[in-house]
Kinemage of the C-alpha trace (Angstrom):
@kinemage 1
@onewidth
@group {chain A} dominant
@subgroup {mainchain}
@vectorlist {calphas} color= white
{ca unk a 1} P 0.000 0.000 0.000
{ca unk a 2} L 1.252 3.469 -0.859
{ca unk a 3} L 1.055 6.269 1.698
{ca unk a 4} L 0.446 9.930 1.035
{ca unk a 5} L 3.389 12.284 1.602
{ca unk a 6} L 3.460 13.454 5.196
{ca unk a 7} L 2.787 10.038 6.687
{ca unk a 8} L -1.023 10.220 6.791
{ca unk a 9} L -2.809 6.999 5.868
{ca unk a 10} L -6.331 8.215 6.640
{ca unk a 11} L -8.759 8.246 3.726
{ca unk a 12} L -9.821 11.780 2.831
{ca unk a 13} L -6.920 13.402 4.710
{ca unk a 14} L -4.919 15.327 2.142
{ca unk a 15} L -2.643 16.989 4.676
{ca unk a 16} L -3.473 20.485 3.452
{ca unk a 17} L -5.393 23.312 4.980
{ca unk a 18} L -9.102 23.835 4.447
{ca unk a 19} L -8.610 27.191 2.684
{ca unk a 20} L -10.376 27.934 -0.563
{ca unk a 21} L -8.304 27.789 -3.763
{ca unk a 22} L -6.986 31.099 -5.038
{ca unk a 23} L -8.665 32.434 -8.196
{ca unk a 24} L -6.718 31.979 -11.410
{ca unk a 25} L -5.006 35.002 -12.944
{ca unk a 26} L -3.266 34.922 -16.331
{ca unk a 27} L 0.501 35.118 -15.798
{ca unk a 28} L 0.880 37.004 -19.102
{ca unk a 29} L -1.882 39.633 -19.230
{ca unk a 30} L -3.215 39.562 -15.648
{ca unk a 31} L -6.786 38.713 -16.650
{ca unk a 32} L -8.679 37.103 -13.751
{ca unk a 33} L -10.603 33.900 -14.419
{ca unk a 34} L -14.373 33.885 -14.067
{ca unk a 35} L -14.891 30.688 -12.086
{ca unk a 36} L -13.378 27.382 -13.195
{ca unk a 37} L -11.389 27.635 -16.429
{ca unk a 38} L -10.704 24.125 -17.727
{ca unk a 39} L -9.443 25.500 -21.058
{ca unk a 40} L -6.668 27.680 -19.633
{ca unk a 41} L -3.080 26.524 -20.214
{ca unk a 42} L -0.973 25.479 -17.236
{ca unk a 43} L 2.812 25.695 -17.407
{ca unk a 44} L 5.452 24.827 -14.813
{ca unk a 45} L 8.473 27.091 -15.199
{ca unk a 46} L 11.387 26.955 -12.742
{ca unk a 47} L 9.209 24.980 -10.310
{ca unk a 48} L 6.371 27.526 -10.337
{ca unk a 49} L 2.944 26.743 -11.775
{ca unk a 50} L 1.626 29.479 -14.093
{ca unk a 51} L -1.715 29.740 -15.871
{ca unk a 52} L -2.410 31.464 -19.193
{ca unk a 53} L -5.809 32.560 -20.510
{ca unk a 54} L -7.188 31.350 -23.840
{ca unk a 55} L -6.189 34.539 -25.689
{ca unk a 56} L -2.560 34.489 -24.507
{ca unk a 57} L -2.332 30.741 -25.141
{ca unk a 58} L -3.555 31.147 -28.721
{ca unk a 59} L -1.322 34.156 -29.399
{ca unk a 60} L 1.796 32.283 -28.227
{ca unk a 61} L 0.951 28.730 -29.304
{ca unk a 62} L 4.186 28.153 -31.257
{ca unk a 63} L 6.331 29.325 -28.344
{ca unk a 64} L 4.392 27.051 -25.974
{ca unk a 65} L 4.780 24.057 -28.300
{ca unk a 66} L 8.477 24.892 -28.647
{ca unk a 67} L 8.736 24.729 -24.829
{ca unk a 68} L 10.060 28.271 -24.557
{ca unk a 69} L 9.715 29.910 -21.144
{ca unk a 70} L 7.107 32.659 -21.091
{ca unk a 71} L 9.902 35.218 -20.609
{ca unk a 72} L 10.831 34.627 -24.291
{ca unk a 73} L 7.346 35.380 -25.607
């Protein structure tokens, strides 16, 4: 059996706090998300998770596919 990180084996115990998730904001243009945004692009750069709105994702699709950091866009 595999244990969750942090040593907790209790079902439903995720080891985190009960705070609400922070609202998404586009890392490129600063546009806030209106509720859940399953179509936004998520990128992990230098260990940090960043989200990009649909417009920024479409405008920089080739750079994203080329795995360029967003600093190069």
